[in-house]
N, C-alpha and C positions, 0 to 999 in steps of 0.2 A: 471705416478705418479712421482712427484719430492719430494725427501726427503732430505732437506738440512742438516739433522743431520748425514747423512751417509758420512763417510770419508773412503778413500782408505787406506788399510794397507801399511805402509812404512817399508818394511822388513829391509832395510839398517839401518835406524834410530833405529828400535827396537833392532837389534842385536848389533849395535855399542854401544848403551846405556847399554844393558844387559852385554856385555863383558867388558865394561869399569868399571862397578861396580864389576864384579866377573869373572875375566879371569881365567878359569880353567874348569875342567870337570863338576863341579857343575853348573857353569855358562851356560854350553851347555846342561846339563841334565835336569831333572825334578825338578824345583825349589821347588815345594810344598812338595817333599818327603825327602828333606834333603840330607846332604853330605854322610851319611852312605849308604843310598839307592843307590845314584849315584855311589859311589865307587864300590858297589856290581854289579850294572848294567854294568859298564864299564869292570869289570873283566869278566863278562859273554860275553860281546861283543868281548873282546880280544880272549877268548877261542874259540868262534864261528868262528871268522875271521880266526884264525890260523888253526883250524880243516878244514874249507872249503878250504882254500888255499892248504893245504896238500893233500886233496882229488883230487884237480884239476891236480896235478902233472905237474906244470908249470915250465919252465926254467926262473925263475924270474930274474936271473942275466943278461939275454939278453933282458929284457923288459924295456920299458919306461912306467912309471906310471903317470897318471893324477888323482888328487884327487879334486873333486868338492865339495865345501863347507868345506874346511879344518879346519875351526874353530880354536881350540886350538892345533891341530896337533896330535890328538889321533891316527888316522889311518896313518898319515905320519910317526910317530914313529914306528908303526908296519911294514909298508912297508920298511922303512930304514933298519930295522934289517934283512930283507930278501935280501938286497944288489941288488936292481934293477940297471939297467944301469943309469937311470935318474928318478928323481921325480919332478913333477911339481904340485904345489898346487894352488888352487884358493879360494877366499872367497869374500863375499860381503862387509866385513868390513875392514877398514884401520888398526884397532888395531890388528886383526888377522894376516894380511899380515906382519905388522911390527914385531910382535912377532915371527912369523914363520921364517922370514928371519934371525932373531937373533939366534933362537934356532937350525935351520937346515941350516947351511951354505952351504951344498952341494946341496940343492934343489933350485928350482926357484919358486918364489911365485908372484902371480898377484892378484890385486883387480879387480874383475869384477862381474857383476850380470848376471847370466845365467837364 
């Protein structure tokens, strides 16, 4: 069956357009729920991340971190506060990589599609 109306989802274009319009946590969060919900959601994500990392009892200062889908750098910022040896971030969008390089000068960031 051939359906000419079917188009393949272009993730790079979708995220590039979305983040160009709204680069921030709301741009990567749930658009339909508003900024207040997304701010709450990311507070919960931060608390959960830090609690989980603490339970793992890792020597983060001796670790290299790779973050896949770095977006606006939410998790990069959390990792950076834990002082790993190195942070490498990747994202499908050029806008994210550009902004991440400007915001986190100690990290290395690459645009790629995994």
